[in-house]
N, CA, C and O of each residue as an XYZ file, in Angstrom:
356
protein
N       0.845     -1.182      0.000
C       0.000      0.000      0.000
C       0.892      1.248      0.000
O       1.928      1.273      0.665
N       0.498      2.249     -0.725
C       1.274      3.470     -0.841
C       1.268      4.256      0.465
O       0.286      4.267      1.206
N       2.383      4.905      0.718
C       2.520      5.747      1.906
C       1.672      7.006      1.711
O       1.939      7.780      0.791
N       0.653      7.231      2.555
C      -0.226      8.397      2.368
C       0.522      9.727      2.494
O       0.166     10.707      1.839
N       1.545      9.760      3.326
C       2.329     10.987      3.478
C       3.086     11.287      2.183
O       3.135     12.430      1.728
N       3.670     10.253      1.607
C       4.408     10.429      0.354
C       3.462     10.802     -0.779
O       3.795     11.647     -1.610
N       2.305     10.191     -0.820
C       1.306     10.511     -1.841
C       0.890     11.973     -1.741
O       0.756     12.656     -2.756
N       0.688     12.447     -0.524
C       0.331     13.846     -0.306
C       1.473     14.762     -0.749
O       1.237     15.809     -1.352
N       2.706     14.364     -0.448
C       3.881     15.160     -0.824
C       4.022     15.222     -2.342
O       4.341     16.275     -2.893
N       3.791     14.117     -3.008
C       3.884     14.083     -4.470
C       2.851     15.019     -5.088
O       3.153     15.729     -6.047
N       1.645     15.024     -4.550
C       0.611     15.947     -5.041
C       1.046     17.396     -4.852
O       0.838     18.230     -5.733
N       1.645     17.691     -3.710
C       2.113     19.058     -3.438
C       3.242     19.441     -4.391
O       3.265     20.561     -4.900
N       4.181     18.521     -4.640
C       5.277     18.794     -5.581
C       4.738     19.028     -6.982
O       5.201     19.917     -7.695
N       3.760     18.226     -7.369
C       3.176     18.361     -8.704
C       2.492     19.710     -8.856
O       2.635     20.373     -9.884
N       1.754     20.112     -7.840
C       1.086     21.409     -7.879
C       2.111     22.541     -7.939
O       1.949     23.486     -8.710
N       3.148     22.447     -7.139
C       4.187     23.483     -7.134
C       4.907     23.540     -8.473
O       5.184     24.628     -8.980
N       5.213     22.387     -9.051
C       5.922     22.349    -10.335
C       5.080     22.962    -11.445
O       5.618     23.609    -12.343
N       3.780     22.768    -11.394
C       2.910     23.279    -12.458
C       2.911     24.801    -12.531
O       2.545     25.375    -13.557
N       3.316     25.450    -11.457
C       3.355     26.915    -11.434
C       4.693     27.474    -11.917
O       4.851     28.688    -12.051
N       5.658     26.584    -12.179
C       6.992     27.030    -12.553
C       7.163     27.154    -14.061
O       6.522     26.448    -14.839
N       8.035     28.060    -14.446
C       8.423     28.163    -15.854
C       9.417     27.043    -16.161
O       9.862     26.326    -15.265
N       9.747     26.912    -17.420
C      10.733     25.904    -17.828
C      12.068     26.163    -17.123
O      12.688     25.242    -16.591
N      12.494     27.409    -17.125
C      13.775     27.761    -16.519
C      13.774     27.505    -15.010
O      14.765     27.029    -14.456
N      12.677     27.818    -14.362
C      12.570     27.573    -12.923
C      12.596     26.077    -12.614
O      13.186     25.655    -11.620
N      11.965     25.287    -13.456
C      11.982     23.834    -13.270
C      13.389     23.277    -13.445
O      13.810     22.393    -12.699
N      14.112     23.797    -14.429
C      15.502     23.362    -14.619
C      16.358     23.731    -13.412
O      17.208     22.952    -12.981
N      16.129     24.913    -12.878
C      16.874     25.342    -11.695
C      16.563     24.422    -10.510
O      17.465     24.055     -9.755
N      15.312     24.056    -10.349
C      14.936     23.128     -9.277
C      15.620     21.778     -9.470
O      16.070     21.166     -8.502
N      15.699     21.316    -10.708
C      16.399     20.059    -10.994
C      17.879     20.175    -10.652
O      18.464     19.235    -10.114
N      18.489     21.313    -10.957
C      19.897     21.529    -10.619
C      20.119     21.475     -9.111
O      21.105     20.909     -8.639
N      19.193     22.068     -8.362
C      19.313     22.037     -6.902
C      19.199     20.614     -6.360
O      19.908     20.232     -5.429
N      18.302     19.843     -6.953
C      18.159     18.444     -6.528
C      19.410     17.642     -6.880
O      19.825     16.772     -6.114
N      20.004     17.928     -8.018
C      21.232     17.244     -8.419
C      22.346     17.520     -7.415
O      23.136     16.633     -7.093
N      22.403     18.744     -6.928
C      23.397     19.095     -5.906
C      23.204     18.228     -4.660
O      24.176     17.787     -4.046
N      21.947     17.990     -4.294
C      21.665     17.132     -3.139
C      22.125     15.697     -3.385
O      22.604     15.033     -2.466
N      21.984     15.217     -4.618
C      22.433     13.865     -4.945
C      23.947     13.733     -4.801
O      24.458     12.653     -4.506
N      24.642     14.813     -5.005
C      26.106     14.788     -4.940
C      26.618     14.942     -3.509
O      27.822     14.849     -3.270
N      25.724     15.175     -2.568
C      26.093     15.349     -1.166
C      26.037     13.994     -0.467
O      24.964     13.407     -0.325
N      27.183     13.505     -0.036
C      27.254     12.193      0.610
C      26.554     12.146      1.961
O      26.260     11.062      2.463
N      26.283     13.302      2.557
C      25.696     13.335      3.892
C      24.172     13.220      3.885
O      23.557     13.091      4.943
N      23.561     13.264      2.701
C      22.097     13.207      2.617
C      21.653     11.746      2.769
O      22.138     10.873      2.049
N      20.737     11.479      3.700
C      20.252     10.103      3.915
C      19.533      9.538      2.677
O      18.945     10.278      1.889
N      19.597      8.234      2.537
C      19.010      7.550      1.386
C      17.521      7.847      1.228
O      17.056      8.057      0.108
N      16.775      7.868      2.312
C      15.327      8.142      2.228
C      15.076      9.521      1.627
O      14.147      9.701      0.839
N      15.903     10.488      1.999
C      15.746     11.830      1.449
C      16.123     11.859     -0.029
O      15.488     12.548     -0.827
N      17.165     11.102     -0.386
C      17.553     11.026     -1.800
C      16.433     10.418     -2.643
O      16.205     10.837     -3.777
N      15.745      9.441     -2.091
C      14.625      8.837     -2.815
C      13.512      9.859     -3.035
O      12.910      9.895     -4.109
N      13.237     10.680     -2.040
C      12.226     11.730     -2.195
C      12.679     12.759     -3.233
O      11.879     13.234     -4.039
N      13.976     13.097     -3.204
C      14.507     14.036     -4.196
C      14.382     13.460     -5.609
O      14.091     14.186     -6.560
N      14.602     12.163     -5.734
C      14.476     11.509     -7.035
C      13.033     11.635     -7.557
O      12.811     11.982     -8.717
N      12.075     11.350     -6.692
C      10.665     11.460     -7.088
C      10.306     12.901     -7.452
O       9.602     13.144     -8.432
N      10.787     13.834     -6.668
C      10.529     15.240     -6.946
C      11.175     15.643     -8.270
O      10.585     16.391     -9.049
N      12.372     15.153     -8.520
C      13.051     15.435     -9.783
C      12.279     14.906    -10.979
O      12.222     15.557    -12.022
N      11.687     13.738    -10.832
C      10.866     13.186    -11.912
C       9.699     14.116    -12.236
O       9.347     14.294    -13.402
N       9.110     14.698    -11.217
C       7.981     15.616    -11.416
C       8.439     16.857    -12.173
O       7.777     17.293    -13.114
N       9.576     17.427    -11.761
C      10.103     18.604    -12.465
C      10.467     18.262    -13.903
O      10.220     19.052    -14.814
N      11.048     17.098    -14.103
C      11.428     16.684    -15.452
C      10.200     16.519    -16.346
O      10.208     16.958    -17.496
N       9.154     15.896    -15.829
C       7.913     15.741    -16.604
C       7.303     17.104    -16.928
O       6.762     17.303    -18.015
N       7.390     18.034    -15.987
C       6.873     19.382    -16.232
C       7.665     20.046    -17.360
O       7.082     20.675    -18.243
N       8.985     19.909    -17.331
C       9.822     20.470    -18.399
C       9.449     19.860    -19.753
O       9.332     20.572    -20.750
N       9.266     18.557    -19.779
C       8.892     17.880    -21.030
C       7.558     18.402    -21.555
O       7.412     18.644    -22.753
N       6.588     18.574    -20.662
C       5.271     19.039    -21.117
C       5.351     20.477    -21.630
O       4.672     20.825    -22.596
N       6.172     21.314    -20.995
C       6.344     22.683    -21.485
C       7.023     22.708    -22.851
O       6.652     23.503    -23.715
N       8.012     21.846    -23.048
C       8.685     21.766    -24.345
C       7.729     21.267    -25.431
O       7.733     21.781    -26.549
N       6.918     20.273    -25.101
C       5.948     19.763    -26.068
C       4.933     20.834    -26.443
O       4.551     20.946    -27.608
N       4.496     21.621    -25.469
C       3.545     22.699    -25.748
C       4.182     23.759    -26.641
O       3.540     24.272    -27.557
N       5.439     24.084    -26.373
C       6.139     25.066    -27.206
C       6.316     24.534    -28.623
O       6.185     25.283    -29.592
N       6.609     23.260    -28.742
C       6.759     22.651    -30.058
C       5.442     22.688    -30.826
O       5.425     23.002    -32.016
N       4.348     22.372    -30.157
C       3.032     22.408    -30.801
C       2.692     23.819    -31.272
O       2.136     24.003    -32.355
N       3.027     24.804    -30.459
C       2.783     26.193    -30.829
C       3.589     26.558    -32.071
O       3.075     27.204    -32.985
N       4.848     26.143    -32.099
C       5.707     26.436    -33.255
C       5.189     25.741    -34.505
O       5.168     26.340    -35.580
N       4.774     24.492    -34.380
C       4.238     23.751    -35.525
C       2.950     24.396    -36.017
O       2.750     24.541    -37.223
N       2.077     24.784    -35.094
C       0.820     25.427    -35.479
C       1.073     26.752    -36.183
O       0.420     27.065    -37.179
N       2.014     27.526    -35.670
C       2.342     28.809    -36.273
C       2.913     28.605    -37.678
O       2.546     29.320    -38.610
N       3.803     27.635    -37.824
C       4.391     27.344    -39.127
C       3.319     26.893    -40.107
O       3.314     27.308    -41.266
N       2.418     26.048    -39.641
C       1.327     25.567    -40.489
C       0.427     26.727    -40.908
O       0.030     26.820    -42.069
N       0.111     27.597    -39.977
C      -0.731     28.754    -40.261
C      -0.064     29.662    -41.282
O      -0.709     30.124    -42.223
N       1.221     29.915    -41.100
C       1.941     30.797    -42.019
C       2.016     30.179    -43.421
O       1.976     30.903    -44.416
N       2.123     28.873    -43.507
C       2.218     28.202    -44.798
C       0.906     28.271    -45.564
O       0.896     28.218    -46.794
N      -0.202     28.390    -44.838
C      -1.508     28.413    -45.489
C      -2.173     29.795    -45.485
O      -3.336     29.942    -45.860
N      -1.431     30.768    -45.066
C      -1.956     32.134    -45.046
C      -2.126     32.599    -46.496
O      -1.237     32.397    -47.324
N      -3.230     33.198    -46.788
C      -3.442     33.652    -48.166
C      -3.758     35.132    -48.220
O      -4.281     35.727    -47.278
N      -3.428     35.676    -49.322
C      -3.783     37.056    -49.602
C      -4.464     37.002    -50.972
O      -3.811     36.878    -52.009
N      -5.755     37.096    -50.944
C      -6.506     36.842    -52.182
C      -6.485     35.340    -52.417
O      -6.884     34.567    -51.547
N      -6.020     34.926    -53.589
C      -5.908     33.493    -53.894
C      -4.459     33.008    -53.881
O      -4.190     31.847    -54.191
N      -3.539     33.878    -53.529
C      -2.128     33.509    -53.551
C      -1.641     33.153    -52.152
O      -1.996     33.805    -51.170
N      -0.837     32.127    -52.083
C      -0.245     31.743    -50.822
C       0.932     32.679    -50.552
O       1.805     32.846    -51.404
N       0.954     33.268    -49.404
C       2.010     34.209    -49.038
C       3.144     33.502    -48.343
O       2.934     32.504    -47.653
N       4.330     34.007    -48.516
C       5.558     33.586    -47.838
C       5.944     32.222    -48.191
O       6.957     31.721    -47.703
């Protein structure tokens, strides 16, 4: 059975990550990486950092996918833009 405290924490991390920009999410990932490089951090905490990092990484991926879709849509729109009966650009 899942740990209810961890489940609650994951929901909180997900909510917090959703409010971050791509750059802020990358910065959060960098901070977590620093914790991974610290030998004094207990294993249980490293596991939580790993889960939190996954959330930030997924947020970054979704932001990149959204930006890609926007770019593709804009390119498609520009390719089909017409002025009269002629395709422009």
